[in-house]
N, C-alpha and C positions, 0 to 999 in steps of 0.2 A: 537736579539729580545729584544725589549724593553718592559717595564711594559705598556706602551701606546698601543702598538700592543697587547697583551695579553689580554687587556682589551677591545680593539676593536672587537678582534676576540671572545671573550666571548660574549659580546653583540650582534654580528650577530648570534652566535649559540641559544642565548637565544630567539631572533625573529624567527628564524626558527623552534624552539622547540614550541613557542606560535602558529605560524601559522599551524604547524602540527597537533597540538592540536583542532585547530578551525576546521581544514578541517576533522579531524577524527570526531568531535563531528558532524559536518554536515552529514557525510556520513552514522554514526551511526544512526541519525535521519532519515536519508532516508531509512535506511534498516528496522528500528522500524516501520515506518509507512507503508511499503510494506508489512511486515509480518503481521501486524494486520489486511490490507485489505484482504489478503489471507486467514487469520483466519477467518474472518468474511465472506469472501465466500464459505469457505470449511462448516463453521457451517450452512450456508444456504442450501447448497445442502444436507447435511446430513439431515436436518429438513425436506427438500422436500421429499428426498426417504422415510422418515418415515411416510409420509401422505400416506393413502389410497388412491386408484385410483379416486373415485368421488372428494374428497377434493383437489387434485391437479387439478382439472378439474376447479373447483370453484375457486379456488386461479388464476388459469392463465387467467380467464374470470373477476376477478375482477381488474386485472393488466392493461386491456385495456378498462375500462368503462363498464364491464360486458359483453362485447363480447365474444365468446369463438374461433372466427376465427382471432386468433393471426398469423401472417405471421412468416415463418422459420426465416427470420432474425430479426425480432422483438424479437423472443425468444432467439436467440443467442445474441442479443445487451442486453436483460434484464438478460441473465446468466453472461454475463460480468460487469454488474452493470454500464452501459452507460445509461439505461432508468430507470426510475421508482424509 
């Protein structure tokens, strides 16, 4: 095993390490964004639970143009953050 072989092997290993670091940074970013979305959703649920019953109804009515007749599907989508 000559000096050139060792140098080539070292360069390959360095490239692999850089690729792994890039992949790790991307995965960490995805995890961080997911964690922040979950925390935001949990906070919204906690705040909704703290509201008295009439305030919850007013809040639900405001999300669909002031109407209180929101469908169960719309409620589910709103709770998931897909609407509104």
